[in-house]
N, C-alpha and C positions, 0 to 999 in steps of 0.2 A: 487754214481756215476753220471755225467752229460753227456747229449746230446750233440752234438756241436752245435745245434741250441741252445741250455741251454748256452751255454760259450757264445756264442754269443751276447745274450741278457742281461746276467750278466753285459757284459762287456758295453754293450750299455746304459742299465738302471742303473748303478751303484750299483748294487747288491753286496754284497760282498758274499763269501762261507763261512763266520761265519754266515750272516744274514740267509742264506739258511738253516744251522743246527740249528738256533734257530729256524726258522720256522717248521721244520720237528720235533723239539722236543716240541714246546709249541702250535703250531698251530691246528686249529679245522679242521678235515677232512670233506670234503661234496666229493660226488660221482655225476661224469659227464663224460656220455659217454664212459665209462668204464675207466677212469681215476680218481685218487684223486686229488682234488682241496685242498690246504692247505692255510689257511689265517688266521688271529687274530681276534676272535671274543672276545666279551666284557671279558667273562670270561678267555680265554687264556691271553689276556693283561693285567687283572690285576696280572693274576699268574707270568707272565712273570716280571711285575713290581716289583713285591714282591721278587723274587728271585733273579733279577739283582741290584747288588748294583751302579751301574749307574744311572747317572740322567735320567729322560724320555725323555728331550730334545734329549738325543742320540738314544732312540727309538724309537722315531717318525717317524722317515721313514721305520721302519721296520713295522709299524702299518698298511700303506696302499699296503704294499707289496702281492702277492699270488706266489705260484707253483704249478706246474701239474706234478704230479707223475705217471707214467704209468711201472707196473712191477718193482718197484725200482729205476727206472731211473728218474732223474727230467728232463723232456721235455722242458719246458719253465718258464720264471720266468716273472712277470711284475710287475707294479703298477695299483692298482683297481682305476676305475675312475668312475665307478656307482658303487649302491648297488648290491651286488650277491643275488639272489633269491635262498632261500634254498629249497621253496617247488616247484617243479616242476611238472606237471602233463604230 
């Protein structure tokens, strides 16, 4: 299920529903401010490339995407422009 904000951001940023499904299935989960941030780390990227028969060039766009889930609803989707810090204090 998508929020209206997520649908708008998916259209603006060129992220398809299939890409969101792949992120949810293969992505690594990090928790930030009560929500789940899902993106592809090295391990999940390798697992995705092994499972998908298509060339890696088609999956490169997905490598830099992330999404935010709150209570099972996709809140927003975006492209990573900086490295996400996993150890927060």
